[in-house]
N, C-alpha and C positions, 0 to 999 in steps of 0.2 A: 416979614410981610405975611398976612394971615391967610389961610387958606379961604376959598371961596366954594359955597354950596348952593346950587341950585335947588329950590324946593319946588316940586310939581304938587300940586294940592295942598297949598300953604293955608288955606282956611277950612281943611278938612281935620278931622279928630287927629291922625298920625302926622300931617303936614305942620300943623300949627304946633304941635308940642315938639316936632323935631326942630323946626325954626327957632323955638324959644331957647332950646337946650344948646344948639349950635352957636345961637349967638351968646350965650352965656359962657360959652367954653372960647369965645375969642374969634370964632370964624367970620367971615364976611357972609351973609345971609342975602340971598338973591332970590326974593318969590317970583316964581313964574306966572305971568299973565295968560291965563286961558284964551287960546285963539291966536297967540302971536307965535312966530316962527321959534320953534323949540331949539333947533340948530344952532341959530343966532344967539338965544337966551343962553346956550351953555356954553359959548365961547369963554375961555379963560376959567371955567369951572374947575374944581378939582373933584367935586362930587356932585351927583344928581341923586337928589333923594325922590324916588318915584312914589310919592303919595297921592297920586290923582288915580282916582276911580269913578265911575258912572254913579251918581247918586242914586239911592235906593235900590240899587241892583239893575237899573234900567239898561235893557238892550245889551247885556253883558257881552254875547256871543259875537257882536260886531264891534263893539267899542273897546273891549280889554284888549284885543289883538293890534287894534288900530292904534291905540296908545302906546302899548309896547312897541310897536314899530317905530314910532316917532321917537321914543326914548332910547332904542337901540341905534339909530341914526345920529341922535345928537351926541350920545356917549362916543360913538365911533368917531365922529369928526372932532369933536373937543379933547378926546384922550381922557375923559372923566370916567371915575369909577362909579357904578349905579348900586344905590341902597335902595333894596325893596323891603317894605314890610310884610312878610309872609303871612298866610294864614293857615288854619289846620284842615280846609276842606278837601286837600289831596289825598287824605288819609283814609278817608270813608270810615269803616268800622274795624279798621286793624285793631290788635290789642294795644293797649298802653304799657308802658311809657312810649310816647312818639319822638322818635330821634331822626338824624339826617339819615339813617340808612334804613328806615321804616319804608316799605313799599308803598308807592302812591296806586292806591285802589278807590279810586273816587266812586261813591255811590249816588252823587248828585251832580248834576249838569254844570253848576258853578265850579265844582271841584274840579271838574275835567277842564273846565275853560282856563282854570288858575294853573293847572298842571302843565297845559300846553304853552302857557304863558311863560311859566317857568323854565321850562324846556329849551325855548328860544335864547334865554339869557345863559342857560347851562351851556348850550351848543356854540354860543358865540365867545366863549372863552377860549377856544381853540384859535380863534381869530386875534387874540389879545385883549378883548373887552373884560373888564373886571367886574364883578358882581357881588355884593354881599347880600344875601337874602336873610332877615332877620325874622325868624318864625315866631307867630304868637297865637295866643288864644282870643277869645272876644275882647274888645277894648273896653277899659274902664276909664271915662274922661273927665277927671273932676272940673274942668274948665269950660264945658261944653254940655251942659244939662241935656237930657233928652234920649240917651242911650237907654239900651235894654236893661242895663243894670239899675241905674237909678230911676227912669220913668217908670219901668214896670215891676221889676224886683221889689225894689225898694219904695215903689210910689206909694204904698200904704203902710209904712213901716211906723209912722207915726201913730197909728191906729191899732199897732200891733199885729199887724198881717204882712207877710211877704209873699211874692207870687213865684212858683215854680214853673217852668217851661216843661218840665218832663219829670223824670225819676227823681223824687227829692235826694236820694241817697248816690246819685251817681255824681262822682267827681268832674269837675268841668273846669278847663283851661281858661284864665283871665290874663290879661295884661294890663296893670296899671300904667296908663300912657306916659306920665313923667318919667318913671322908671325905664319904660322901654326906650324912650328919646334919648335919656343919658346913655343907655347902652349902645345905642346908634352912635353917639358922638365917641364912646370908647372905642368902638370897632372901626370906624373910619379913620381914627388915628392911625390905626394899625394895617391901614388899607395896603400898604406896600409889602408887609410880611405876609400876608393871607395868601391862599390858594387863589387863583384866578376866578372860580366860582366857590364861593363858601354859603353852604346852608346851614345855619346856626339857629337850633332851636333855641328861644328864650323863655326860660323857665317860669317867669312871672309868679302868679298865684295860682293855686288849684284847691277848689273846695266844692263842697256839695251845697245844695240849698239849705240842706238841714244843719250843716255846719254853720252856714251864713246865719240863720235863724238864731244859733246859738249865740253867735257873736252880737247880732242885734240885742238879743236879752240882755247880755253883759252891758251893753250901751244904755239900755232904757230901764232896767231893773224890772222888767215885766215880762211875763210868757209872751213869745211871738208865735202867732198860728200861721201856717203855710198853706196858701190857698193856690189853686191850679189854675194856669193861665187858661182862657176859654178859646182854644184853638178852633173849636166848632163856629165861631164867629168869623175866623179866618178862613175857613174853608168856604163858607157861604159868602164872603165878599171876593174870593179869589178869581171868580170869571171877570169880574169888573175892577179889580184891585191889584195892579202888578206887584206891590209890595207884600200883600198877603200871599200871593203865590210863591213868592221869592223865598220869603221866610218859613213858609210850610215845608219847603224842599229840606230846609236845614233843621227841622225839628228833630232829626236823629241824633244831633250833637248833644242833646239834652237828656237823652235816653241811655246814651254809650258812655260809658266812664272813659275819661281820658285826661292826660296830663302830658308835658312836654320834658323830655329829658334834658337835664340842664348841664350835664357832663362835659360837653364840648364848650358850653358857655363859661362855664366856670375856669375851664383851661384857659380859655383866650382872656378873660376878664376876671382876675382872680380878686377877692375882696369885695367884688360888688354887693351892695346890701340892698335888698328888695324892700320896698315899705309893705309893713305887715298889713292884713285883713283888718285889723283893730284900727290902725290908724288911717286907712283909707275908709273905713267907715265914719271916723270922727270928721272927716272932710265933709261926708254927705249929710250926717246926722246933726253933726254940731259945726255948722258953719262959722268962721268968725264973722 
């Protein structure tokens, strides 16, 4: 009998990719319908993928804890393990590489909100609730255009220009979502052998904008210029546009070099093959 996974946020970036990956691995995938009773939906599930986030960073201070509380209650009632796609906001400007032992010293409000949410799941391990936190950098989603990577950084690549959000030489952590979703399946299969709370950094890809420009040049055969993102426009818009304010708060991540330590992940999932940056670019610049 196949294992069952309840996917929260199945229409979102990670949730949609996770649903595909678990289905491909033979799991019974149960998408959660927002607004319905989560506890009822989780009955009989072996795993809950918590991929539900308020869109465009809306009202995180209220909604993130509220959703986490519902997930915790559903997991306790059903006995399901929870799998959370974590982010790097909790680390602030700590020196890289970032690992499970790197201190959580957020410099942004959203980082503190996420750290508090993670702490609730970590504390719940003492009562028997099991959680896998798969931590990753910014998402690259080849199946849902409009993300920071394709819409902004690569938006003018056909014209020989890519956009940088900060220091073009600063290494930045990225997660190609089909890879991250495959990793989630691999770890979920081991859930009975893991610690009650596992914080697992997903190494994914790490590259600077300058390295991205060089890779784009290899694909196009012509020089690629780096342009700077007009943050001043976001600053002007921030009083009336919530997303502009929220993105501006995370600007430091594009100036602070960071990447994730893959030691723990490699130990748990030996032989896992990451999609290369060149192959990622093929998906975006030369779609089939």
